[in-house]
C-alpha positions as CSV (number, residue, x, y, z in Angstrom):
1,X,8.8,-25.3,-22.0
2,X,8.5,-28.2,-19.6
3,X,6.6,-27.6,-16.4
4,X,8.8,-26.8,-13.4
5,X,6.4,-28.8,-11.3
6,X,4.4,-31.5,-13.1
7,X,0.9,-32.3,-11.9
8,X,2.2,-35.5,-10.4
9,X,4.8,-33.8,-8.3
10,X,3.5,-30.4,-7.0
11,X,5.6,-28.3,-4.6
12,X,4.8,-29.1,-1.0
13,X,6.6,-26.1,0.5
14,X,7.0,-22.6,-1.0
15,X,8.9,-19.5,0.3
16,X,8.0,-16.0,-1.1
17,X,10.6,-13.4,-0.4
18,X,9.8,-9.7,-0.2
19,X,12.5,-7.8,1.7
20,X,11.2,-4.2,1.4
21,X,8.7,-1.9,3.0
22,X,5.2,-2.6,4.4
23,X,3.4,-1.6,1.3
24,X,5.6,-3.7,-0.9
25,X,4.9,-6.8,1.3
26,X,1.2,-6.2,1.0
27,X,1.3,-5.8,-2.8
28,X,3.2,-9.2,-3.0
29,X,0.2,-11.0,-1.4
30,X,-1.3,-11.7,-4.9
31,X,1.7,-13.9,-5.6
32,X,0.9,-15.9,-2.5
33,X,-2.8,-16.1,-3.4
34,X,-2.0,-17.3,-6.9
35,X,0.3,-20.0,-5.6
36,X,-2.2,-21.2,-3.0
37,X,-5.0,-21.2,-5.6
38,X,-2.9,-23.5,-7.9
39,X,-1.5,-25.7,-5.1
40,X,-4.0,-25.6,-2.2
41,X,-2.1,-28.3,-0.2
42,X,1.2,-26.5,-0.3
43,X,2.6,-24.9,2.8
44,X,3.6,-21.3,2.0
45,X,5.8,-19.0,4.0
46,X,7.0,-15.5,3.5
47,X,10.3,-14.0,4.4
48,X,10.2,-10.2,5.1
49,X,12.0,-7.5,7.1
50,X,11.3,-7.2,10.8
51,X,8.7,-4.5,11.3
52,X,6.8,-5.3,8.1
53,X,5.3,-8.7,9.2
54,X,2.2,-7.0,10.7
55,X,0.7,-6.5,7.3
56,X,0.5,-10.3,6.9
57,X,-1.3,-10.8,10.2
58,X,-3.9,-13.6,9.8
59,X,-3.3,-14.0,6.1
60,X,-5.2,-17.2,5.3
61,X,-2.8,-18.2,2.6
62,X,0.3,-18.4,4.8
63,X,1.6,-21.0,7.2
64,X,4.2,-18.7,8.8
65,X,6.2,-15.5,8.4
66,X,10.0,-15.4,8.7
67,X,11.6,-12.1,9.6
68,X,15.1,-10.9,9.1
69,X,16.8,-7.7,10.1
70,X,16.9,-5.0,7.5
71,X,20.3,-3.8,8.5
72,X,22.3,-6.8,9.5
73,X,26.0,-7.8,9.7
74,X,27.3,-10.3,7.2
75,X,27.4,-13.0,10.0
76,X,23.7,-12.4,10.7
77,X,22.8,-12.7,7.0
78,X,24.7,-16.0,6.7
79,X,22.9,-17.3,9.8
80,X,19.6,-16.4,8.2
81,X,20.6,-18.2,5.0
82,X,21.6,-21.3,6.9
83,X,18.3,-21.3,8.7
84,X,16.4,-21.7,5.4
85,X,19.0,-23.7,3.5
86,X,17.1,-25.7,0.9
87,X,14.0,-26.2,3.1
88,X,11.6,-25.4,0.3
89,X,10.6,-27.1,-2.9
90,X,10.1,-23.6,-4.5
91,X,11.4,-20.2,-3.6
92,X,10.1,-17.0,-5.3
93,X,12.0,-13.7,-5.2
94,X,9.2,-11.2,-5.5
95,X,11.6,-8.3,-6.2
96,X,14.8,-7.6,-8.0
97,X,17.0,-6.9,-5.0
98,X,20.3,-8.9,-4.4
99,X,19.2,-9.9,-1.0
100,X,15.9,-11.4,-2.2
101,X,17.7,-13.2,-5.0
102,X,20.3,-14.8,-2.7
103,X,17.7,-15.8,0.0
104,X,15.8,-17.5,-2.9
105,X,19.0,-19.4,-3.9
106,X,19.6,-20.6,-0.4
107,X,16.0,-21.5,0.4
108,X,14.7,-23.2,-2.7
109,X,15.5,-26.5,-4.4
110,X,13.9,-24.8,-7.4
111,X,13.8,-21.0,-7.8
112,X,12.1,-18.3,-9.7
113,X,12.6,-14.5,-9.4
114,X,12.4,-11.0,-10.9
115,X,15.5,-9.5,-12.5
116,X,16.2,-6.0,-13.8
117,X,16.6,-5.5,-17.5
118,X,19.6,-7.0,-19.3
119,X,23.1,-5.9,-18.3
120,X,22.2,-4.8,-14.8
121,X,22.0,-8.2,-13.1
122,X,23.2,-10.8,-15.5
123,X,25.0,-12.8,-12.8
124,X,21.8,-13.3,-10.9
125,X,20.3,-15.3,-13.7
126,X,22.5,-18.1,-12.6
127,X,20.6,-18.2,-9.3
128,X,17.2,-19.1,-10.8
129,X,15.8,-21.9,-12.7
130,X,13.5,-19.4,-14.4
131,X,13.2,-15.7,-14.1
132,X,11.1,-12.8,-15.4
133,X,12.6,-9.5,-16.4
134,X,10.9,-6.6,-14.7
135,X,9.1,-4.5,-17.2
136,X,8.0,-1.5,-15.1
137,X,6.9,0.8,-17.9
138,X,3.2,1.5,-17.5
139,X,2.8,-1.5,-15.1
140,X,1.6,-1.6,-11.5
141,X,3.7,-3.3,-8.8
142,X,1.0,-6.0,-8.4
143,X,1.3,-6.8,-12.1
144,X,5.1,-6.9,-12.0
145,X,5.0,-9.4,-9.2
146,X,2.4,-11.5,-11.0
147,X,4.7,-11.7,-14.0
148,X,6.3,-14.6,-12.2
149,X,3.2,-16.8,-12.5
150,X,3.6,-17.7,-16.2
151,X,7.0,-19.2,-15.3
152,X,5.1,-21.8,-13.4
153,X,2.3,-22.1,-15.9
154,X,-0.4,-21.0,-13.4
155,X,-3.1,-18.3,-13.5
156,X,-2.5,-15.0,-11.8
157,X,-4.9,-14.1,-9.0
158,X,-4.7,-10.3,-8.8
159,X,-6.2,-10.0,-5.3
160,X,-4.4,-8.0,-2.6
161,X,-5.0,-9.7,0.8
162,X,-5.5,-7.3,3.7
163,X,-4.5,-8.4,7.2
164,X,-6.9,-9.1,10.0
165,X,-7.3,-10.2,13.6
166,X,-9.0,-13.6,13.2
167,X,-12.0,-14.8,15.1
168,X,-10.8,-15.0,18.7
169,X,-13.7,-13.5,20.7
170,X,-11.6,-11.9,23.4
171,X,-9.4,-10.1,20.9
172,X,-12.3,-8.9,18.8
173,X,-13.9,-7.5,21.9
174,X,-10.8,-5.6,22.8
175,X,-10.7,-4.1,19.3
176,X,-14.4,-3.3,19.3
177,X,-13.9,-1.4,22.6
178,X,-11.8,1.2,20.7
179,X,-14.8,2.0,18.6
180,X,-17.4,2.1,21.4
181,X,-17.5,6.0,21.6
182,X,-19.0,6.0,18.2
183,X,-22.1,4.1,19.2
184,X,-24.1,3.1,16.1
185,X,-22.9,6.1,14.0
186,X,-21.3,5.5,10.7
187,X,-17.7,6.7,10.6
188,X,-14.9,7.8,8.3
189,X,-11.3,6.7,9.0
190,X,-8.5,9.3,8.3
191,X,-4.9,8.3,8.2
192,X,-3.1,11.6,8.5
193,X,0.6,10.9,8.6
194,X,2.8,9.1,6.0
195,X,6.3,7.9,6.7
196,X,7.9,10.8,4.8
197,X,7.1,14.5,4.8
198,X,7.0,14.7,1.0
199,X,3.8,12.6,1.0
200,X,1.9,14.7,3.5
201,X,-1.3,16.6,2.9
202,X,-1.9,19.8,4.9
203,X,-3.5,20.4,8.3
204,X,-6.0,22.9,6.9
205,X,-7.3,20.2,4.6
206,X,-7.7,17.6,7.3
207,X,-9.6,20.0,9.6
208,X,-12.0,21.1,6.7
209,X,-12.7,17.4,5.8
210,X,-13.4,16.5,9.4
211,X,-15.8,19.5,9.8
212,X,-17.6,18.4,6.5
213,X,-17.9,14.8,7.5
214,X,-19.1,15.6,11.0
215,X,-21.8,17.9,9.5
216,X,-23.1,14.9,7.5
217,X,-23.4,12.8,10.6
218,X,-20.2,10.8,10.3
219,X,-18.0,10.0,13.3
220,X,-14.2,10.5,12.9
221,X,-11.6,7.8,13.6
222,X,-7.9,8.6,13.2
223,X,-5.4,5.7,12.6
224,X,-1.6,5.6,12.4
225,X,1.5,4.2,13.8
226,X,3.3,4.7,17.1
227,X,6.1,7.0,15.9
228,X,6.3,10.0,18.3
229,X,6.0,12.6,15.5
230,X,2.9,10.8,14.1
231,X,1.2,10.6,17.5
232,X,2.0,14.2,18.2
233,X,0.5,15.3,14.8
234,X,-2.7,13.3,15.4
235,X,-3.1,14.7,18.9
236,X,-2.8,18.2,17.4
237,X,-5.5,17.5,14.7
238,X,-7.8,15.8,17.3
239,X,-7.5,18.7,19.7
240,X,-8.2,21.3,17.0
241,X,-11.0,19.3,15.4
242,X,-13.1,18.8,18.6
243,X,-13.6,16.4,21.5
244,X,-15.6,13.7,19.6
245,X,-12.7,12.5,17.4
246,X,-11.7,8.9,18.2
247,X,-7.9,9.0,18.0
248,X,-6.5,5.5,17.7
249,X,-3.0,6.6,16.4
250,X,-0.4,4.3,17.9
251,X,-3.0,2.1,19.5
252,X,-3.7,-0.5,16.9
253,X,-1.8,-3.3,15.1
254,X,-2.0,-3.4,11.3
255,X,-4.5,-6.2,11.6
256,X,-6.7,-4.2,14.0
257,X,-6.3,-1.2,11.6
258,X,-7.5,-3.3,8.7
259,X,-10.6,-4.4,10.8
260,X,-11.3,-0.8,11.6
261,X,-11.1,0.1,7.9
262,X,-13.4,-2.8,7.0
263,X,-16.1,-1.3,9.2
264,X,-15.6,2.3,8.0
265,X,-17.9,4.0,5.5
266,X,-15.0,6.0,4.0
267,X,-11.2,6.1,4.3
268,X,-8.9,9.0,3.3
269,X,-5.2,8.8,3.4
270,X,-1.9,9.7,1.6
271,X,0.4,7.4,-0.3
272,X,1.0,5.0,2.5
273,X,0.5,1.3,3.4
274,X,-2.8,2.0,5.2
275,X,-4.3,3.4,2.0
276,X,-3.3,0.2,0.2
277,X,-4.9,-1.8,3.1
278,X,-8.1,0.2,2.8
279,X,-8.4,-0.4,-0.9
280,X,-7.9,-4.1,-0.4
281,X,-10.7,-4.3,2.2
282,X,-13.2,-2.9,-0.3
283,X,-13.9,0.2,1.8
284,X,-14.5,3.4,-0.3
285,X,-11.1,4.9,-0.3
286,X,-9.6,8.3,-1.3
287,X,-5.9,8.3,-2.0
288,X,-4.0,11.6,-2.0
289,X,-1.1,11.5,-4.4
290,X,1.6,14.0,-5.1
291,X,5.1,13.2,-6.4
292,X,4.7,9.4,-6.4
293,X,3.9,7.5,-9.6
294,X,0.3,6.3,-9.3
295,X,0.6,4.1,-12.3
296,X,3.0,1.9,-10.4
297,X,2.1,2.6,-6.7
298,X,-1.6,3.6,-6.7
299,X,-3.9,1.6,-4.5
300,X,-5.1,-1.6,-6.1
301,X,-9.0,-1.5,-6.1
302,X,-10.7,-4.5,-4.7
303,X,-11.8,-6.8,-7.6
304,X,-9.6,-5.1,-10.2
305,X,-9.0,-7.8,-12.8
306,X,-7.8,-5.8,-15.8
307,X,-4.4,-6.4,-17.2
308,X,-3.6,-2.7,-17.3
309,X,-2.7,-0.6,-14.2
310,X,-5.8,1.0,-12.7
311,X,-4.1,4.4,-12.9
312,X,-2.5,6.6,-15.5
313,X,0.7,8.3,-14.6
314,X,-1.0,11.7,-14.6
315,X,-4.5,12.6,-13.6
316,X,-7.1,11.9,-11.0
317,X,-9.7,9.2,-11.4
318,X,-11.9,6.5,-9.8
319,X,-11.9,2.8,-10.3
320,X,-14.2,0.6,-8.2
321,X,-13.9,1.5,-4.5
322,X,-10.9,3.8,-4.9
323,X,-10.7,7.4,-5.9
324,X,-7.2,8.7,-6.5
325,X,-6.7,12.5,-6.3
326,X,-3.5,13.8,-7.7
327,X,-2.1,17.2,-6.9
328,X,-2.0,19.7,-9.7
329,X,1.0,21.0,-11.6
330,X,2.9,20.5,-14.9
331,X,5.6,18.6,-13.0
332,X,3.2,16.1,-11.3
333,X,4.2,13.4,-10.7
334,X,7.9,14.4,-10.6
335,X,8.8,11.0,-8.9
336,X,11.1,12.9,-6.6
337,X,11.1,13.0,-2.8
338,X,9.4,16.4,-2.6
339,X,10.3,19.7,-4.2
340,X,13.6,19.8,-2.4
341,X,14.4,16.2,-3.3
342,X,14.8,14.8,0.2
343,X,12.6,12.8,2.6
344,X,11.8,15.8,4.8
345,X,10.8,18.1,2.0
346,X,7.3,19.2,1.5
347,X,5.6,18.8,-1.9
348,X,3.9,21.9,-3.3
349,X,1.4,19.8,-5.3
350,X,0.1,18.4,-2.0
351,X,0.2,21.7,-0.1
352,X,-1.9,23.2,-2.8
353,X,-4.3,20.3,-3.1
354,X,-7.7,21.9,-2.4
355,X,-9.7,20.2,0.3
356,X,-12.8,20.9,-1.8
357,X,-11.6,18.3,-4.3
358,X,-11.3,15.7,-1.5
359,X,-14.8,16.6,-0.3
360,X,-16.2,16.2,-3.8
361,X,-14.6,12.8,-4.1
362,X,-16.2,11.9,-0.7
363,X,-19.6,13.0,-2.0
364,X,-19.2,10.7,-5.0
365,X,-18.1,7.7,-2.9
366,X,-20.8,8.2,-0.2
367,X,-23.6,9.0,-2.6
368,X,-24.1,12.6,-1.4
369,X,-25.0,15.5,-3.6
370,X,-21.9,17.7,-4.1
371,X,-22.1,21.4,-3.6
372,X,-21.2,22.9,-7.0
373,X,-21.3,26.5,-5.9
374,X,-18.2,28.7,-6.1
375,X,-16.0,27.9,-3.1
376,X,-12.9,29.4,-1.6
377,X,-10.0,27.0,-2.1
378,X,-8.8,25.3,1.1
379,X,-5.0,24.9,0.8
380,X,-2.1,25.1,3.1
381,X,-1.5,28.3,5.0
382,X,0.8,27.1,7.7
383,X,3.6,25.7,5.7
384,X,5.8,27.9,3.4
385,X,5.6,26.7,-0.2
386,X,8.9,24.9,-1.1
387,X,11.1,25.9,-4.0
388,X,11.9,23.2,-6.4
389,X,15.7,22.6,-6.4
390,X,15.8,19.7,-8.9
391,X,14.1,20.1,-12.3
392,X,11.4,17.5,-13.0
393,X,10.4,16.1,-16.4
394,X,7.1,17.6,-17.6
395,X,3.9,15.7,-17.2
396,X,0.5,16.0,-18.8
397,X,-1.9,18.3,-16.9
398,X,-4.4,16.5,-14.7
399,X,-7.9,16.4,-16.1
400,X,-10.6,18.1,-14.1
401,X,-12.8,16.0,-11.8
402,X,-12.5,12.4,-10.9
403,X,-12.8,11.0,-14.4
404,X,-14.7,8.0,-15.5
405,X,-15.8,5.1,-13.3
406,X,-14.7,1.5,-13.8
C-alpha cells in the first residue's frame, strides 16, 4: 500500500477530531503524540466539544484547540464545517461517531478515521481515504485510537498526555497558594464525585480512608469540578472529616488539578476523567471501578507499552503506578448504568466495596506494611442497597487481592 504521505511531502497541518467527553479527549492524546513524533514540524490542532478543552491545557503537541457546541442547530454545525473547510493536509476522526466523520471530511484534504464493523456505517467509508474498523473486543480505548497509525505507516506512541499550567511564574504561584496550608507535608488527593451516581463510592469509605491517611501523616486534598452537587458533597465530607482537609473542589482548572496530582503522593478516585489524568501523571493511583468495563476504560498506567489492555474485564490488579479495585459480585462488570440502569442509580458493587481493600491498596502503593488482622468491613450504611431491575450477563468472580505487578 502506497504511503498516504511520502517522506518528500509530509503533512504540514493536521486536525484530530474527538467529539465526546473529557476522558475520551484525554485518551485520544496518544494519537496526537504519535503524529507529532513522526512529523515534528507539523502543526496539529484538535476539535472537541466545548467544556472538554480543559483537559488539553498546555498540551505540548498541539498548536490550538477548536471547540464546537455539543448540542447545536444544523445551521451552527454547517458554520463549524465551513470554518474548517479543507484547511488541513490530514484530518483524523478519533472515534466512530457521524459527527467526527463528517468534520473530518470537511476539514482534511486527506482523511483517516475509525468505523464501526461492517454493515453499520458502510456509507462513511466514502468519507475517508483510509479507515480502520473498530475492534473493541478485549481492547483499551487507547489501543483502539492508535489503530489509526498503521494507516499512515507510523509507529504508535501509547502515552496519555496530561494537562498542565505551563511555566508562567505568576500562575504557578497562584496555584501553589492553594496548597500552602499543607506546609511541607506529603499529601493524598481524593476525587470524590464522578459525573454520574452509578460510579460513586460511599461516604463511609471516604471518611475511613481520610482517617487512615491522616493517621500516617498525610495531608488530604479534595479535587473536583464546580457543579453544585459536587461542591456540596465535598463540603459535607470535609466538614465530617475535620478542619485540616484542603478542599479545592470547584476551585481548580483541569490543568491546575493535574499539577496538584503530580505533586501528590497518592490519588484515589472513581471511574472519572481525574483518575485518568492521575494515571497519566505517574502518581500512584487507585481507581475504584464498579459497572464500567475496565478492559476498555481503565486508567492507562504511565509507561504502559504492552499491546494488550492493562486490565482484564473482571478482577482487581495493579500495573505500574495504577491499582484498579473492582467491586465484587457475579454480575461485575454489568456494563450498565447502575443496578437500576439509569444515570442516577447507585451500584451495589460500589456501595459494598470495603474501604479496607482501598486501604490495603494504598499500603502497597505507598510502601506501608498492611494490617492483616481481622477487620470489620467498611461499606455503605447510609444508602439503601439498590435492587437490580435489568439482568446482567454473568462475569467471572474477582480474584482476591490486587493481583500481580507489572
